[in-house]
PDB file of N, CA, C and O in Angstrom:
ATOM      1  N   MET A   1      11.514  54.923 -21.490  1.00  0.00           N
ATOM      2  CA  MET A   1      11.080  56.001 -21.661  1.00  0.00           C
ATOM      3  C   MET A   1       9.717  56.440 -20.591  1.00  0.00           C
ATOM      4  O   MET A   1       8.887  55.663 -20.118  1.00  0.00           O
ATOM      5  N   HIS A   2       9.824  58.268 -20.357  1.00  0.00           N
ATOM      6  CA  HIS A   2       9.004  58.711 -19.354  1.00  0.00           C
ATOM      7  C   HIS A   2       8.529  60.095 -19.872  1.00  0.00           C
ATOM      8  O   HIS A   2       9.420  60.779 -20.376  1.00  0.00           O
ATOM      9  N   LYS A   3       7.150  60.684 -19.834  1.00  0.00           N
ATOM     10  CA  LYS A   3       6.855  62.078 -20.226  1.00  0.00           C
ATOM     11  C   LYS A   3       7.835  62.839 -20.106  1.00  0.00           C
ATOM     12  O   LYS A   3       8.501  62.821 -19.071  1.00  0.00           O
ATOM     13  N   GLY A   4       8.124  63.655 -21.127  1.00  0.00           N
ATOM     14  CA  GLY A   4       9.226  64.805 -20.660  1.00  0.00           C
ATOM     15  C   GLY A   4      10.614  64.498 -21.128  1.00  0.00           C
ATOM     16  O   GLY A   4      11.427  65.388 -21.375  1.00  0.00           O
ATOM     17  N   GLU A   5      10.844  63.346 -21.234  1.00  0.00           N
ATOM     18  CA  GLU A   5      12.277  63.135 -21.679  1.00  0.00           C
ATOM     19  C   GLU A   5      12.674  63.562 -22.961  1.00  0.00           C
ATOM     20  O   GLU A   5      11.878  63.463 -23.895  1.00  0.00           O
ATOM     21  N   LEU A   6      13.838  64.039 -23.132  1.00  0.00           N
ATOM     22  CA  LEU A   6      14.218  64.203 -24.441  1.00  0.00           C
ATOM     23  C   LEU A   6      15.286  63.346 -25.080  1.00  0.00           C
ATOM     24  O   LEU A   6      16.160  63.018 -24.277  1.00  0.00           O
ATOM     25  N   PHE A   7      15.410  63.003 -26.018  1.00  0.00           N
ATOM     26  CA  PHE A   7      16.483  62.119 -26.624  1.00  0.00           C
ATOM     27  C   PHE A   7      16.655  62.640 -27.867  1.00  0.00           C
ATOM     28  O   PHE A   7      15.821  63.427 -28.315  1.00  0.00           O
ATOM     29  N   SER A   8      17.931  62.210 -28.698  1.00  0.00           N
ATOM     30  CA  SER A   8      18.083  62.396 -29.996  1.00  0.00           C
ATOM     31  C   SER A   8      18.079  61.288 -30.993  1.00  0.00           C
ATOM     32  O   SER A   8      19.057  60.563 -30.810  1.00  0.00           O
ATOM     33  N   VAL A   9      17.419  60.944 -31.863  1.00  0.00           N
ATOM     34  CA  VAL A   9      17.118  60.057 -32.983  1.00  0.00           C
ATOM     35  C   VAL A   9      18.050  60.314 -34.251  1.00  0.00           C
ATOM     36  O   VAL A   9      18.502  61.452 -34.370  1.00  0.00           O
ATOM     37  N   ASN A  10      18.348  59.440 -35.125  1.00  0.00           N
ATOM     38  CA  ASN A  10      19.318  60.071 -36.320  1.00  0.00           C
ATOM     39  C   ASN A  10      18.342  59.106 -37.225  1.00  0.00           C
ATOM     40  O   ASN A  10      18.177  57.888 -37.172  1.00  0.00           O
ATOM     41  N   ILE A  11      17.753  60.111 -38.082  1.00  0.00           N
ATOM     42  CA  ILE A  11      16.895  59.763 -38.996  1.00  0.00           C
ATOM     43  C   ILE A  11      17.498  60.340 -40.314  1.00  0.00           C
ATOM     44  O   ILE A  11      17.614  61.554 -40.486  1.00  0.00           O
ATOM     45  N   GLU A  12      17.882  59.392 -41.252  1.00  0.00           N
ATOM     46  CA  GLU A  12      18.685  59.622 -42.713  1.00  0.00           C
ATOM     47  C   GLU A  12      19.651  60.289 -42.634  1.00  0.00           C
ATOM     48  O   GLU A  12      19.757  61.097 -43.557  1.00  0.00           O
ATOM     49  N   GLY A  13      20.747  60.309 -41.607  1.00  0.00           N
ATOM     50  CA  GLY A  13      21.985  60.873 -41.091  1.00  0.00           C
ATOM     51  C   GLY A  13      21.433  62.338 -40.705  1.00  0.00           C
ATOM     52  O   GLY A  13      22.197  63.277 -40.926  1.00  0.00           O
ATOM     53  N   CYS A  14      20.270  62.589 -40.191  1.00  0.00           N
ATOM     54  CA  CYS A  14      20.157  63.936 -39.286  1.00  0.00           C
ATOM     55  C   CYS A  14      19.716  63.514 -38.306  1.00  0.00           C
ATOM     56  O   CYS A  14      18.834  62.658 -38.247  1.00  0.00           O
ATOM     57  N   SER A  15      20.413  64.198 -37.119  1.00  0.00           N
ATOM     58  CA  SER A  15      19.903  64.126 -35.475  1.00  0.00           C
ATOM     59  C   SER A  15      19.004  65.182 -35.493  1.00  0.00           C
ATOM     60  O   SER A  15      19.122  66.341 -35.892  1.00  0.00           O
ATOM     61  N   ILE A  16      17.825  64.402 -34.847  1.00  0.00           N
ATOM     62  CA  ILE A  16      16.748  65.330 -34.375  1.00  0.00           C
ATOM     63  C   ILE A  16      16.546  64.716 -32.484  1.00  0.00           C
ATOM     64  O   ILE A  16      16.695  63.632 -31.920  1.00  0.00           O
ATOM     65  N   THR A  17      16.220  65.838 -32.134  1.00  0.00           N
ATOM     66  CA  THR A  17      15.863  66.215 -30.818  1.00  0.00           C
ATOM     67  C   THR A  17      14.597  65.993 -30.757  1.00  0.00           C
ATOM     68  O   THR A  17      13.846  66.742 -31.381  1.00  0.00           O
ATOM     69  N   VAL A  18      14.068  64.899 -29.980  1.00  0.00           N
ATOM     70  CA  VAL A  18      12.329  64.695 -29.637  1.00  0.00           C
ATOM     71  C   VAL A  18      12.160  64.492 -28.224  1.00  0.00           C
ATOM     72  O   VAL A  18      12.955  63.924 -27.476  1.00  0.00           O
ATOM     73  N   CYS A  19      10.910  65.073 -27.887  1.00  0.00           N
ATOM     74  CA  CYS A  19      10.413  64.817 -26.437  1.00  0.00           C
ATOM     75  C   CYS A  19       9.199  63.989 -26.508  1.00  0.00           C
ATOM     76  O   CYS A  19       8.411  64.002 -27.454  1.00  0.00           O
ATOM     77  N   VAL A  20       9.090  63.217 -25.373  1.00  0.00           N
ATOM     78  CA  VAL A  20       7.914  62.122 -25.185  1.00  0.00           C
ATOM     79  C   VAL A  20       6.742  62.817 -24.524  1.00  0.00           C
ATOM     80  O   VAL A  20       6.699  63.117 -23.331  1.00  0.00           O
ATOM     81  N   ILE A  21       5.781  63.045 -25.434  1.00  0.00           N
ATOM     82  CA  ILE A  21       4.421  64.049 -24.922  1.00  0.00           C
ATOM     83  C   ILE A  21       3.562  63.217 -24.295  1.00  0.00           C
ATOM     84  O   ILE A  21       2.757  63.692 -23.493  1.00  0.00           O
ATOM     85  N   ASP A  22       3.600  61.719 -24.585  1.00  0.00           N
ATOM     86  CA  ASP A  22       2.409  60.946 -23.979  1.00  0.00           C
ATOM     87  C   ASP A  22       2.526  59.683 -24.902  1.00  0.00           C
ATOM     88  O   ASP A  22       3.092  59.498 -25.980  1.00  0.00           O
ATOM     89  N   PHE A  23       1.644  58.743 -23.929  1.00  0.00           N
ATOM     90  CA  PHE A  23       1.673  57.129 -24.768  1.00  0.00           C
ATOM     91  C   PHE A  23      -0.048  56.561 -24.526  1.00  0.00           C
ATOM     92  O   PHE A  23      -0.859  56.879 -23.657  1.00  0.00           O
ATOM     93  N   TYR A  24      -0.151  55.732 -25.540  1.00  0.00           N
ATOM     94  CA  TYR A  24      -1.448  54.945 -25.402  1.00  0.00           C
ATOM     95  C   TYR A  24      -1.386  53.682 -26.378  1.00  0.00           C
ATOM     96  O   TYR A  24      -0.487  53.422 -27.177  1.00  0.00           O
ATOM     97  N   LYS A  25      -2.448  53.026 -26.150  1.00  0.00           N
ATOM     98  CA  LYS A  25      -2.556  51.818 -26.403  1.00  0.00           C
ATOM     99  C   LYS A  25      -3.569  51.906 -27.648  1.00  0.00           C
ATOM    100  O   LYS A  25      -4.773  52.107 -27.485  1.00  0.00           O
ATOM    101  N   ASP A  26      -2.991  51.742 -28.861  1.00  0.00           N
ATOM    102  CA  ASP A  26      -3.668  51.526 -30.009  1.00  0.00           C
ATOM    103  C   ASP A  26      -4.779  50.316 -30.029  1.00  0.00           C
ATOM    104  O   ASP A  26      -4.237  49.217 -30.154  1.00  0.00           O
ATOM    105  N   GLY A  27      -5.839  50.281 -29.959  1.00  0.00           N
ATOM    106  CA  GLY A  27      -7.012  49.594 -29.814  1.00  0.00           C
ATOM    107  C   GLY A  27      -7.130  48.478 -31.096  1.00  0.00           C
ATOM    108  O   GLY A  27      -7.571  47.341 -30.932  1.00  0.00           O
ATOM    109  N   ASP A  28      -6.676  48.986 -32.342  1.00  0.00           N
ATOM    110  CA  ASP A  28      -6.755  48.133 -33.470  1.00  0.00           C
ATOM    111  C   ASP A  28      -5.692  47.357 -33.588  1.00  0.00           C
ATOM    112  O   ASP A  28      -5.799  46.193 -33.973  1.00  0.00           O
ATOM    113  N   ILE A  29      -4.547  47.902 -33.272  1.00  0.00           N
ATOM    114  CA  ILE A  29      -3.470  46.847 -33.499  1.00  0.00           C
ATOM    115  C   ILE A  29      -2.809  46.240 -31.974  1.00  0.00           C
ATOM    116  O   ILE A  29      -1.963  45.347 -31.970  1.00  0.00           O
ATOM    117  N   GLY A  30      -3.220  46.732 -30.991  1.00  0.00           N
ATOM    118  CA  GLY A  30      -2.971  46.403 -29.425  1.00  0.00           C
ATOM    119  C   GLY A  30      -1.673  46.717 -29.266  1.00  0.00           C
ATOM    120  O   GLY A  30      -1.057  45.954 -28.522  1.00  0.00           O
ATOM    121  N   GLU A  31      -1.014  47.698 -29.786  1.00  0.00           N
ATOM    122  CA  GLU A  31       0.403  48.073 -29.494  1.00  0.00           C
ATOM    123  C   GLU A  31       0.371  49.287 -28.538  1.00  0.00           C
ATOM    124  O   GLU A  31      -0.544  50.105 -28.628  1.00  0.00           O
ATOM    125  N   GLU A  32       1.344  49.414 -27.636  1.00  0.00           N
ATOM    126  CA  GLU A  32       1.344  50.844 -26.977  1.00  0.00           C
ATOM    127  C   GLU A  32       2.414  51.517 -28.293  1.00  0.00           C
ATOM    128  O   GLU A  32       3.367  51.011 -28.886  1.00  0.00           O
ATOM    129  N   ILE A  33       1.564  53.256 -28.436  1.00  0.00           N
ATOM    130  CA  ILE A  33       2.125  54.352 -29.198  1.00  0.00           C
ATOM    131  C   ILE A  33       2.573  55.234 -28.110  1.00  0.00           C
ATOM    132  O   ILE A  33       2.078  55.347 -26.989  1.00  0.00           O
ATOM    133  N   VAL A  34       3.788  55.963 -28.717  1.00  0.00           N
ATOM    134  CA  VAL A  34       4.598  56.972 -27.915  1.00  0.00           C
ATOM    135  C   VAL A  34       4.240  58.204 -28.976  1.00  0.00           C
ATOM    136  O   VAL A  34       4.506  58.168 -30.177  1.00  0.00           O
ATOM    137  N   VAL A  35       3.626  59.231 -28.330  1.00  0.00           N
ATOM    138  CA  VAL A  35       3.517  60.553 -28.708  1.00  0.00           C
ATOM    139  C   VAL A  35       4.816  61.286 -28.756  1.00  0.00           C
ATOM    140  O   VAL A  35       5.268  61.542 -27.640  1.00  0.00           O
ATOM    141  N   LEU A  36       5.478  61.659 -29.704  1.00  0.00           N
ATOM    142  CA  LEU A  36       6.779  62.466 -30.153  1.00  0.00           C
ATOM    143  C   LEU A  36       6.507  63.763 -30.303  1.00  0.00           C
ATOM    144  O   LEU A  36       5.467  63.978 -30.925  1.00  0.00           O
ATOM    145  N   ALA A  37       7.391  65.159 -29.758  1.00  0.00           N
ATOM    146  CA  ALA A  37       7.268  66.286 -30.432  1.00  0.00           C
ATOM    147  C   ALA A  37       8.543  66.623 -30.683  1.00  0.00           C
ATOM    148  O   ALA A  37       9.358  66.590 -29.761  1.00  0.00           O
ATOM    149  N   ILE A  38       8.884  66.964 -31.845  1.00  0.00           N
ATOM    150  CA  ILE A  38      10.224  67.356 -32.702  1.00  0.00           C
ATOM    151  C   ILE A  38      10.604  68.924 -31.765  1.00  0.00           C
ATOM    152  O   ILE A  38       9.817  69.857 -31.608  1.00  0.00           O
ATOM    153  N   ILE A  39      12.282  68.821 -31.153  1.00  0.00           N
ATOM    154  CA  ILE A  39      12.330  69.741 -30.563  1.00  0.00           C
ATOM    155  C   ILE A  39      13.711  70.688 -31.458  1.00  0.00           C
ATOM    156  O   ILE A  39      14.784  70.204 -31.819  1.00  0.00           O
ATOM    157  N   ASP A  40      13.367  71.746 -31.591  1.00  0.00           N
ATOM    158  CA  ASP A  40      14.470  72.864 -32.014  1.00  0.00           C
ATOM    159  C   ASP A  40      14.863  73.507 -31.004  1.00  0.00           C
ATOM    160  O   ASP A  40      14.237  74.311 -30.313  1.00  0.00           O
ATOM    161  N   LYS A  41      16.243  73.033 -30.895  1.00  0.00           N
ATOM    162  CA  LYS A  41      17.041  73.261 -29.700  1.00  0.00           C
ATOM    163  C   LYS A  41      17.313  74.857 -29.535  1.00  0.00           C
ATOM    164  O   LYS A  41      17.607  75.400 -28.470  1.00  0.00           O
ATOM    165  N   GLU A  42      17.116  75.690 -31.155  1.00  0.00           N
ATOM    166  CA  GLU A  42      17.381  76.798 -31.155  1.00  0.00           C
ATOM    167  C   GLU A  42      16.110  77.723 -30.391  1.00  0.00           C
ATOM    168  O   GLU A  42      16.404  78.813 -29.902  1.00  0.00           O
ATOM    169  N   HIS A  43      14.829  77.262 -30.333  1.00  0.00           N
ATOM    170  CA  HIS A  43      13.853  77.965 -30.145  1.00  0.00           C
ATOM    171  C   HIS A  43      13.377  77.348 -28.926  1.00  0.00           C
ATOM    172  O   HIS A  43      12.252  77.727 -28.598  1.00  0.00           O
ATOM    173  N   THR A  44      14.004  76.380 -28.060  1.00  0.00           N
ATOM    174  CA  THR A  44      13.433  75.796 -26.852  1.00  0.00           C
ATOM    175  C   THR A  44      13.341  76.714 -25.649  1.00  0.00           C
ATOM    176  O   THR A  44      14.402  77.293 -25.412  1.00  0.00           O
ATOM    177  N   LEU A  45      12.393  76.974 -24.878  1.00  0.00           N
ATOM    178  CA  LEU A  45      12.195  78.002 -24.078  1.00  0.00           C
ATOM    179  C   LEU A  45      12.342  77.016 -22.653  1.00  0.00           C
ATOM    180  O   LEU A  45      11.929  75.863 -22.782  1.00  0.00           O
ATOM    181  N   HIS A  46      12.918  77.418 -21.281  1.00  0.00           N
ATOM    182  CA  HIS A  46      13.090  76.820 -20.423  1.00  0.00           C
ATOM    183  C   HIS A  46      12.196  77.639 -19.417  1.00  0.00           C
ATOM    184  O   HIS A  46      12.801  78.617 -18.980  1.00  0.00           O
ATOM    185  N   ILE A  47      10.727  77.474 -18.866  1.00  0.00           N
ATOM    186  CA  ILE A  47      10.170  78.371 -17.971  1.00  0.00           C
ATOM    187  C   ILE A  47       9.544  77.748 -17.083  1.00  0.00           C
ATOM    188  O   ILE A  47       8.758  76.833 -17.327  1.00  0.00           O
ATOM    189  N   PRO A  48       9.868  78.245 -15.764  1.00  0.00           N
ATOM    190  CA  PRO A  48       9.212  78.160 -14.527  1.00  0.00           C
ATOM    191  C   PRO A  48       7.685  77.740 -14.340  1.00  0.00           C
ATOM    192  O   PRO A  48       6.909  78.669 -14.564  1.00  0.00           O
ATOM    193  N   ILE A  49       7.218  76.789 -14.054  1.00  0.00           N
ATOM    194  CA  ILE A  49       5.816  76.396 -14.390  1.00  0.00           C
ATOM    195  C   ILE A  49       4.983  77.351 -13.907  1.00  0.00           C
ATOM    196  O   ILE A  49       3.919  77.369 -14.526  1.00  0.00           O
ATOM    197  N   ASN A  50       5.086  78.390 -12.775  1.00  0.00           N
ATOM    198  CA  ASN A  50       4.525  79.303 -12.061  1.00  0.00           C
ATOM    199  C   ASN A  50       4.288  80.682 -13.035  1.00  0.00           C
ATOM    200  O   ASN A  50       3.269  81.371 -13.001  1.00  0.00           O
ATOM    201  N   ASN A  51       5.562  80.943 -13.980  1.00  0.00           N
ATOM    202  CA  ASN A  51       5.579  82.142 -14.926  1.00  0.00           C
ATOM    203  C   ASN A  51       4.754  81.534 -16.699  1.00  0.00           C
ATOM    204  O   ASN A  51       4.730  82.374 -17.599  1.00  0.00           O
ATOM    205  N   LEU A  52       4.223  80.243 -16.955  1.00  0.00           N
ATOM    206  CA  LEU A  52       3.731  79.559 -17.616  1.00  0.00           C
ATOM    207  C   LEU A  52       2.435  80.675 -18.105  1.00  0.00           C
ATOM    208  O   LEU A  52       2.399  81.346 -19.137  1.00  0.00           O
ATOM    209  N   TYR A  53       1.498  80.619 -17.083  1.00  0.00           N
ATOM    210  CA  TYR A  53       0.330  81.759 -17.570  1.00  0.00           C
ATOM    211  C   TYR A  53       0.483  83.117 -18.125  1.00  0.00           C
ATOM    212  O   TYR A  53      -0.320  83.735 -18.823  1.00  0.00           O
ATOM    213  N   VAL A  54       1.899  83.562 -17.609  1.00  0.00           N
ATOM    214  CA  VAL A  54       2.404  84.885 -17.765  1.00  0.00           C
ATOM    215  C   VAL A  54       2.594  84.927 -19.383  1.00  0.00           C
ATOM    216  O   VAL A  54       1.993  85.629 -20.196  1.00  0.00           O
ATOM    217  N   VAL A  55       3.726  83.851 -19.620  1.00  0.00           N
ATOM    218  CA  VAL A  55       4.204  83.590 -21.175  1.00  0.00           C
ATOM    219  C   VAL A  55       3.116  82.720 -22.273  1.00  0.00           C
ATOM    220  O   VAL A  55       3.318  82.405 -23.446  1.00  0.00           O
ATOM    221  N   ASN A  56       2.254  82.546 -21.654  1.00  0.00           N
ATOM    222  CA  ASN A  56       1.325  81.722 -22.340  1.00  0.00           C
ATOM    223  C   ASN A  56       0.050  82.921 -22.880  1.00  0.00           C
ATOM    224  O   ASN A  56      -0.542  82.796 -23.952  1.00  0.00           O
ATOM    225  N   LYS A  57      -0.193  84.027 -21.927  1.00  0.00           N
ATOM    226  CA  LYS A  57      -0.974  84.697 -22.448  1.00  0.00           C
ATOM    227  C   LYS A  57      -0.237  86.138 -23.153  1.00  0.00           C
ATOM    228  O   LYS A  57      -1.005  87.005 -23.570  1.00  0.00           O
ATOM    229  N   LYS A  58       1.143  86.333 -23.258  1.00  0.00           N
ATOM    230  CA  LYS A  58       1.693  86.959 -24.179  1.00  0.00           C
ATOM    231  C   LYS A  58       2.109  86.436 -25.518  1.00  0.00           C
ATOM    232  O   LYS A  58       2.443  87.219 -26.407  1.00  0.00           O
ATOM    233  N   LEU A  59       2.100  84.871 -25.730  1.00  0.00           N
ATOM    234  CA  LEU A  59       1.664  84.381 -26.823  1.00  0.00           C
ATOM    235  C   LEU A  59       0.597  84.564 -27.743  1.00  0.00           C
ATOM    236  O   LEU A  59       0.652  84.672 -28.968  1.00  0.00           O
ATOM    237  N   LEU A  60      -0.737  84.590 -26.698  1.00  0.00           N
ATOM    238  CA  LEU A  60      -1.725  84.558 -27.405  1.00  0.00           C
ATOM    239  C   LEU A  60      -2.443  86.039 -27.886  1.00  0.00           C
ATOM    240  O   LEU A  60      -3.505  86.222 -28.481  1.00  0.00           O
ATOM    241  N   ASN A  61      -1.419  87.028 -27.380  1.00  0.00           N
ATOM    242  CA  ASN A  61      -1.861  88.264 -27.552  1.00  0.00           C
ATOM    243  C   ASN A  61      -1.510  88.549 -28.752  1.00  0.00           C
ATOM    244  O   ASN A  61      -1.779  89.651 -29.229  1.00  0.00           O
TER     245      ASN A  61
END
């Protein structure tokens, strides 16, 4: 797995798309943990990084 990778998982018969956000090592259990975000394909935006400031400014106002 790599940051930004999208893949689908099947949970209780429902296919869910997730994105890898980050990784960290849990100090208590000593295992590497992955942070995932659930992606709704109907509400996904693909924006050039140069335009991200403009989009973020519009969303915050």
